[in-house]
C-alpha positions, -999 to +999 in steps of 0.1 A: +287-737-126+278-725-091+313-711-085+313-693-119+278-678-111+289-667-077+320-650-091+300-632-117+273-621-093+298-610-067+320-590-091+291-574-110+272-566-078+300-550-059+310-530-090+275-517-094+273-506-058+308-490-059+299-470-090+265-458-078+274-449-042+295-419-030+326-425-010+307-414+021+279-441+018+299-468-001+314-485+030+280-491+046+264-501+013+291-526+005+290-539+041+253-545+039+258-564+007+286-585+023+264-591+053+237-605+030+263-627+014+275-639+048+240-650+058+247-680+036+267-695+065+234-699+084+219-720+056+231-755+066+207-759+096+174-750+077+187-769+047+192-800+069+157-796+083+141-793+048+161-823+037+149-844+066+113-833+061+109-833+023+137-854+010+175-850+003+170-833-031+144-808-019+169-781-007+185-778-041+151-773-058+140-747-032+173-728-037+169-729-074+134-715-072+146-687-049+174-678-073+149-676-101+127-653-081+157-632-072+167-629-108+132-619-118+132-592-090+166-579-102+154-576-138+123-557-126+142-533-103+176-528-118+180-501-144+208-484-163+193-450-154+210-449-120+237-423-123+272-435-115+296-414-093+324-424-116+330-442-149+352-471-157+384-462-177+382-469-214+416-487-215+432-505-186+466-523-181+466-560-179+445-577-153+474-591-131+494-559-133+472-546-105+494-565-081+521-539-089+501-515-069+513-523-033+480-514-017+459-536-040+484-564-036+483-561+002+445-561+003+444-592-019+470-610+002+449-603+032+416-615+016+433-645+001+448-654+035+414-651+052+398-675+028+428-698+030+424-701+067+388-712+063+397-736+036+425-750+058+403-755+088+372-770+070+386-805+064+409-808+094+394-791+125+366-817+129+388-848+130+414-830+151+387-820+177+373-855+177+407-872+182+421-847+207+390-839+228+363-864+218+341-838+201+311-855+185+293-841+155+272-817+176+303-802+193+320-799+159+289-780+148+293-757+178+328-749+166+316-738+132+286-720+147+309-699+168+330-690+138+299-682+117+283-661+144+315-641+150+319-636+113+283-623+110+287-600+140+316-582+125+297-572+094+277-544+110+304-536+136+333-531+111+318-501+093+311-484+126+347-489+136+359-476+102+338-444+108+357-438+140+392-450+130+409-456+097+399-486+077+435-499+076+435-500+114+404-523+114+420-545+087+452-547+108+432-556+139+414-583+120+447-598+107+461-597+142+429-614+156+433-642+130+469-647+140+459-649+177+431-673+169+455-697+151+478-696+180+449-706+203+440-735+180+474-749+185+469-751+223+456-785+234+425-772+252+388-775+243+381-739+256+410-726+235+399-743+204+363-729+207+378-694+213+401-699+184+373-707+160+354-677+172+385-656+167+390-670+132+354-660+122+357-625+137+392-619+123+380-628+088+351-604+091+372-575+103+396-581+074+372-586+045+345-561+054+367-529+054+389-543+026+363-540-002+356-502+005+393-496+007+398-511-027+370-489-040+387-458-025+419-468-043+401-470-076+390-433-072+426-421-067+440-402-097+471-425-100+450-457-102+444-468-138+420-496-129+382-498-128+359-512-101+351-543-122+387-552-127+397-547-091+368-567-077+374-595-102+409-598-088+394-601-053+372-630-065+402-647-081+423-642-049+395-656-027+392-687-050+430-693-048+427-691-010+400-717-009+421-740-032+454-736-012+438-740+022+425-776+018+458-786+000+478-774+031+455-795+054+466-827+035+503-822+042+514-850+065+522-828+095+506-825+129+477-801+134+498-780+158+526-777+133+502-766+106+485-741+129+518-726+140+529-724+103+496-706+095+503-683+125+537-673+110+520-666+077+494-645+094+522-624+110+533-616+074+497-606+066+497-583+096+528-565+082+509-562+049+479-546+068+502-521+085+515-510+051+480-500+042+483-469+064+500-452+035+467-452+017+459-421+038+489-404+022+476-412-013+442-399-003+457-367+010+476-361-023+443-366-041+427-338-020+456-315-026 
């Protein structure tokens, strides 16, 4: 139920922002929304404190109450009177036919790979760090704190970089950072594994943050028959597939180094996908003509 609710909120919210913001303000607006979503990675520490102080079930009731208040605020503030900069097409091709658009397919591959990396590391990095370097639960927490902090830091930085260079260059840099981070994780060194986790978080942020505005730009192109809702729904589906595939890969009976190197090779493929995104500029130029 929580996963279904998250998918609905994410798709509908991003669609509403994309439709009501101009292409000039959309990247920053979507980045702010994504940064708000990303703050959830900081919730385990306060949730653990509340659980210790008020009981193990208290965080769930507190979050449920906050969600109800948030829903009430949304009902009070949201209105259909906000003019949209564009309308959804009346008739669209089939949902999965979006993947025939090479740019939409590449962006979804990149987003899916970023979530797959996180899903792959969640069940395996802690036991590996404990076995190889003797990391206790606190040091394992440091690993994930570094990844979360790097991920959050990229949220405001990525839009600023996109304003100076093309969004596809930021996405490509993020994919390259993920590949480098996975290579560091395969090196048997505590320093490298910490740097690798920070690189994974930062690389994910630099991939996902510009990717959403790029998808919105593609929707505005004359040759794109899809609406914002359909495109962002595919993003949610791709992210879910990544989170499903990642843990499955971690259960394969291979060494951590072998898995990390395999993920590295896959990341190289995603870098190639990111480089292909440079042709989005040609599609935008044809639109202006």
